[in-house]
C-alpha positions as CSV (number, residue, x, y, z in Angstrom):
1,M,106.7,119.2,71.3
2,R,110.2,117.8,71.1
3,V,111.6,114.1,72.3
4,L,115.0,112.9,72.6
5,V,115.0,108.8,72.1
6,R,117.9,106.9,73.1
7,R,118.2,103.2,72.4
8,V,119.6,101.2,75.8
9,R,120.6,98.3,76.9
10,N,118.8,99.1,80.4
11,A,118.0,102.3,82.1
12,K,116.7,103.5,85.6
13,V,115.6,106.6,87.2
14,L,115.7,107.6,91.2
15,V,113.7,110.4,93.1
16,S,115.3,111.7,96.1
17,E,117.7,107.5,95.8
18,K,114.8,105.6,95.4
19,K,114.1,104.0,91.9
20,V,110.5,104.6,90.5
21,G,110.8,103.4,87.1
22,S,113.6,101.2,85.5
23,I,113.7,98.7,82.1
24,H,116.2,96.3,80.1
25,D,116.7,96.8,76.5
26,G,114.5,99.4,74.9
27,L,113.8,103.2,75.0
28,L,114.7,105.8,77.5
29,I,112.5,108.5,76.0
30,Y,112.9,112.1,77.1
31,M,110.0,114.1,76.7
32,G,109.4,118.3,76.4
33,I,106.5,119.9,75.8
34,H,106.1,123.4,74.4
35,T,103.3,125.9,75.4
36,D,101.3,125.6,71.7
37,D,101.1,121.9,71.9
38,Q,98.0,120.0,71.1
39,N,96.7,116.8,71.4
40,E,97.6,116.3,68.1
41,D,101.1,116.7,68.7
42,L,101.1,113.9,71.4
43,S,99.5,111.6,68.8
44,W,102.2,112.0,66.0
45,I,104.9,112.0,68.2
46,I,104.1,109.2,70.0
47,K,102.9,107.0,66.9
48,K,106.7,107.9,65.6
49,I,108.2,106.6,68.5
50,L,106.6,103.4,68.5
51,G,107.3,103.0,65.0
52,L,110.9,104.4,64.8
53,R,113.0,101.4,63.4
54,I,115.9,101.2,65.0
55,F,116.4,97.8,66.1
56,E,118.6,95.5,64.9
57,D,117.1,92.7,62.5
58,G,118.8,89.2,62.0
59,E,121.0,90.8,59.7
60,G,122.2,93.8,61.6
61,R,120.1,96.4,59.8
62,M,118.0,98.6,62.2
63,N,114.9,97.5,60.9
64,R,112.9,96.7,63.7
65,S,110.8,98.7,66.3
66,I,110.6,98.2,69.9
67,N,108.7,95.0,71.0
68,P,107.2,94.0,74.1
69,Q,110.0,91.9,75.5
70,Q,111.6,95.3,75.3
71,G,110.5,98.2,77.6
72,V,110.0,102.0,77.5
73,L,111.0,104.6,80.4
74,L,109.5,108.0,79.5
75,I,111.0,110.8,81.4
76,S,109.5,115.0,80.9
77,Q,112.1,117.6,80.8
78,F,111.1,120.8,79.9
79,T,115.1,122.1,79.1
80,L,114.2,120.0,75.8
81,F,113.1,123.8,75.2
82,G,116.3,125.6,76.4
83,N,116.7,128.8,74.1
84,L,119.9,130.5,74.4
85,R,119.5,133.2,71.9
86,K,120.4,136.1,74.3
87,G,123.5,134.5,76.0
88,Y,124.6,131.5,77.9
89,R,122.0,131.1,80.6
90,P,118.8,129.2,79.0
91,S,115.6,130.5,79.0
92,F,112.7,128.1,78.9
93,N,109.6,130.2,78.2
94,Q,108.8,127.8,75.0
95,A,108.2,125.1,77.8
96,A,104.7,124.9,78.3
97,N,103.2,125.6,82.0
98,P,103.7,123.0,84.4
99,I,99.7,121.7,84.1
100,T,99.5,122.0,80.7
101,G,102.8,119.9,80.8
102,K,102.0,117.7,83.3
103,M,98.1,116.9,81.4
104,L,100.2,116.4,78.4
105,Y,102.7,114.2,79.6
106,E,100.4,111.9,81.4
107,Q,98.4,111.8,78.2
108,G,101.8,110.0,76.5
109,L,102.0,107.6,79.5
110,A,98.8,106.6,78.7
111,Q,98.8,106.4,75.0
112,I,102.2,104.1,75.2
113,K,100.8,101.8,77.4
114,E,97.6,101.7,75.4
115,H,99.6,101.0,72.2
116,F,102.7,99.2,73.4
117,D,102.7,95.8,75.3
118,G,105.7,95.8,76.6
119,D,107.0,97.1,80.4
120,V,106.3,101.2,80.3
121,Q,107.7,103.1,83.3
122,A,108.0,106.9,83.9
123,G,110.0,109.4,85.8
124,V,108.1,111.6,87.8
125,F,106.9,115.0,86.6
126,G,108.2,118.1,87.7
127,A,110.8,116.1,89.8
128,N,114.6,116.0,90.2
129,M,115.7,112.8,89.0
130,Q,118.5,111.0,88.6
131,I,118.9,108.9,85.4
132,H,121.1,106.0,84.7
133,A,121.6,104.4,81.5
134,V,123.5,102.6,78.9
135,D,123.6,103.3,75.4
136,D,123.2,100.7,72.9
137,G,125.0,101.6,70.0
138,P,124.7,104.6,70.5
139,V,121.4,105.3,69.1
140,T,119.9,108.7,69.5
141,V,117.2,110.2,67.7
142,W,115.1,113.5,68.2
143,I,111.7,114.1,66.6
144,D,110.2,117.3,67.0
145,S,106.2,117.8,66.1
146,K,106.5,121.3,64.9
147,N,109.6,120.3,62.5
148,R,108.5,117.0,60.6
149,S,110.5,117.2,57.9
150,Y,113.9,115.6,58.6
């Protein structure tokens, strides 16, 4: 499982020009699910996201994790598993099939809601979405459940 976590001032997601989710200060998370991902990958990555200390403390250091006054916007993104080994056109054969991907994505959303008391919003799995965001910092962090060494 891979996630790209962006610290944002605000973010919103539209489907067919209708807003389906929005947050103010918080985390915009793009989640890609691999064919081999299991519940253990999901639990590990959700714990990492919610514990991620990328918000500034009183001294201006990134020393705080997300708090309940902030929000989380979760977006499914199979293209995080795009593979360019054979040229310029990405192959997405490492991404989970839509049934498994949707199940794990929805479980991830449920786990975030269970463990985080702030506003939790989401895009629509499999939809063509337009995401608007204002980055804060910018601070962007890549997390991969199969590569935990960085």
